[in-house]
C-alpha angles and dihedrals in degrees: 000000000000125000094264093050090046092054091050091048091051089054091053091047092049091051090051092052093047103039104029102030096032095222120168119263090249093054092044090052092048094049091045090053091049094051091044088056089050091051090051091049092049094046091053088057093044091246127142103234091209091059096049122144125215089259090058091055091049090051091050093050091046091055089050090051091050088055087064100256113169121239092257091056092046090049090056092048091053090050090048092051091049092051093044095053090043086056092051089048091054089051089054091239094131137022095233140001116259088202097058095097097038112131119221116230117253111260114213109240113249117193111226115240117243141175122259116244089254092051091048090052091050092049093049089051094048098088092066105150133087092243115124094245093052092049090050095044092049090055093046093050092047091051093048092050093041098046107021094230126175111247090245089055091048097052093044095053115120126208092250090058090068115081097195094176097057097027103243137130121207105215129189107211139174116329089018089284112159122213138174116230124191117232125203123238097257091058090046090052091051091051091048090052091049093048090054090052091045092053092047094048105042130052098181106019128174116267095254123094100233115053140183121244087269093057094253129128111282113239125224090245093052091052092046090055091049090048091052091052092047090050089056090048090051092050094242110156102196119083111266126218129165094253089059088069090051088054089047092050093052095043095050092047092053092045087053092055104266115152121246095242092056092049089049090055093048093048092047095234113164091203125047089215089069091056092050091076086075095061092095097124115161120255094253092056091049092049091049091050091048093049092048100046107029112097091227093046 
């Protein structure tokens, strides 16, 4: 397959990932890059990538490993190869997929960092003035901690997505999957207070819920900078980023007794295995749960 044919095939594959599998633009871009690297590797060895055998895939992955790729990167390349050859199989371009029996490398489990309950309380209390930015930041922090949103989901929220009467947020997540997330009363009160300030301050605001001082949509970078400053104000020593509050949300729910399936739904994870990284409860919490719920406890 020459370079021109490879580029055209990558376009078809990317459309398949986006339109038929509904993957996020970021995942589509990553998989496309991985398969592009595979095409380049095959072309350098005068191989037709579409006629690859299992041994060819093993050789490709071995060269990637020799380059020093970490297990997480190798894992993604294996998943990209599996999805690419599944695509070719659907197109009837081969009798069977050489990637079907590929084994993904074991990824060492890394426990996500999170705030303690005391640190979370200090952070939520940090925006403590009547200034517009503090009113907005207080509402954003409360929503992040109450609903476990991704920062991209947070900054793209619109006022109509918040059902303040019944206490729900309608969130559009990865792969354009919509979910409803419950929000507790304190977060709802913070959003109501912010909306009143928003209405008073802006005559022709942007469509999004959370706005900059100029009435424009707030970017992820702008919010990250504000979060960093609020962390300093709250005396939190570890580096803060929006995803840390998502980790904190999930961890504190599980520590409070929430079941994994419910947390999966609220986080918008397509696969329960993704949610399982949050099951890092401390031994005392596990022992307490065992003593409380086991019939012999």
